N, C-alpha and C positions, 0 to 999 in steps of 0.2 A: 431485853436485848443487851448483851454485853457491848461495852464501848470498844471501838477499834482504835488502836494506838496510831497516832499520826505518823510516827517514824516508820512503823511497819507499812502503813498505807503508801508512804512515799517510796519505800524500798520495793514494794510489789507493783507499783503503778508508774514506773519510769516513763513509759510511753505517753501516759496521760499528762505527766509533768512536762514532758518535752513539747506536747501539742498545745498546752495551755488549758486543757480541759480540767486539769487539777492544778490549783493555784495555792500558794502559801502566802498568808498575810505576813507583813513585816512584824518583827517581834517587839511591838511597842505597847502591847496590851497587858494590863495587870489582872491578876486572877482575884475574883471575888465570888461569893456564894459558896454553898456547902457542897456543891457537886464539882469535883475537880475535872472530870471529863464529861463531855456531852456532845450530842450530834442530833441532826434532824434536818428536815427540809426548811429552807430559808423563806422568811417573810421579810420584806424590806420596807423601811421608812426613811424618808429624807426630811429632816427638820432642822431648825437652827434656833437654839436657846428657847424652845417652846415644846412642852411635852404633852399637849392635849391629845395629839394623835397617838402618842405612845400609850397613854391610858386607854384610849379607845381600842387599840389593837390588843392590849393585854387583857381587856375585858372579854374578848372573844375566846373561844375554846382553843387552847394551844395544840392539843393532840400531838405532843412530842416535837413540835416545831421550834425553830430558833428565830427569834426576832433580831434582825440586824438593823441598827439605827445609825444612819449617817447623820451625825450632829455637827458636821463640818469641822470636827476637831476642836470645837470651842472649849476653852479652859476657863470660862467665865461663870458657868453655872452648871448644875446637875440636871440631867434628863431623867434619871431613874433614882428613886429613893426607896426607903424601907417598905412603904405601903405598896408601891408598884412591884417590888420584889416578892412580897407576900401574895399579891394578886397573880403574878406570873406563876408562882408555885401552885396556888389554888386552882388556876385555870388549866394546868397541865402543860405549860411551856417547858421545854427542855433547857433552854438557855436564852440569854440576851447578850448581844455584842454591841457595845456603844462606842462609836467614834466620837467620844466626848467624855463627860464626867458623870459619876454617880455620887450619891451621898447616903448617909445613914448606913455606913459600911458595916457596923456591928449587926444591925438588923438584917441586912442583905446576906451577910455571912451565916446567919442562922436559917436562911431559906434553902430548901432542897431544890435549887436550880444552879445552873452554871452561869456566871456573869464574867464578861471581860470588858474592861473599859480603860481609857487612857489614864485616868486618875480619879481621885475623889475631890469634891468641892462642896462647901457647906451651903452655898446659895441656891435656892430653888429657881426653876426656870419660869419663863413667861407662860401665860395661858391665853394665847390668841387663837390657837387652832390652825396655825399656818403649817404647811408642809405637804408632802406627797406620799401616797401609799403605793406599794407594789411597783416601784420604779427601779431601774438599775442604778446602783450606787458604786462609788469608788471608796473603799475602806481599806486601810492597811496596805495601800499600794496596789490593790487589785480590784478588778471589776467583780461585783457580786450582783446576781440577778435574782429576782423573786423566783422561787422554785428550785434554785441550786441546792446542793447539800453542803452542810457545814459540819466539820469535825474539829473538836477542840480538846486538848489535854495539856499536861504540864510542858510538853515540848513545843506546842504551837497551835496554830489554827489553819485548817485547810478548807478550801472551797472547791467543790466539784460540780461539773455540769450534770452529773447523775449520781445515784446512790452507789457507793463503793462496797466491795468485800475484799477479803484477803484469801 
């Protein structure tokens, strides 16, 4: 499937933008991973400085989905590293969006997935297993629900209540 350009999606879906069914994340995310554009149905996680649930989710079959991790915007440790980036690629995830940090940037950049995160940080996260799966999260100034669709490219990140076409 060819990726849809976010600018074109905005241009052709003005009514969805106006209604809030198509939302634009604030431009605070940096691009990582070897896939510059990616899209797919969203799976959500809410964690804080703990990536046990991140690993659990990425160990499941991705089937072209996008994992959205609300890490509370923490800049004190990384929630995704090179091993998890490779796991995401191997399990068929389209991309990962982290409201927080990643690490092992060079390894992640070698993976055929799309990754967006606030920054990189060398410290690994805790391993307590705390957090919630499949809950609504607020990331990049917008509400993201499990099952929404996410579209990301060099221009930005969009979230839609349903799959879009142009």
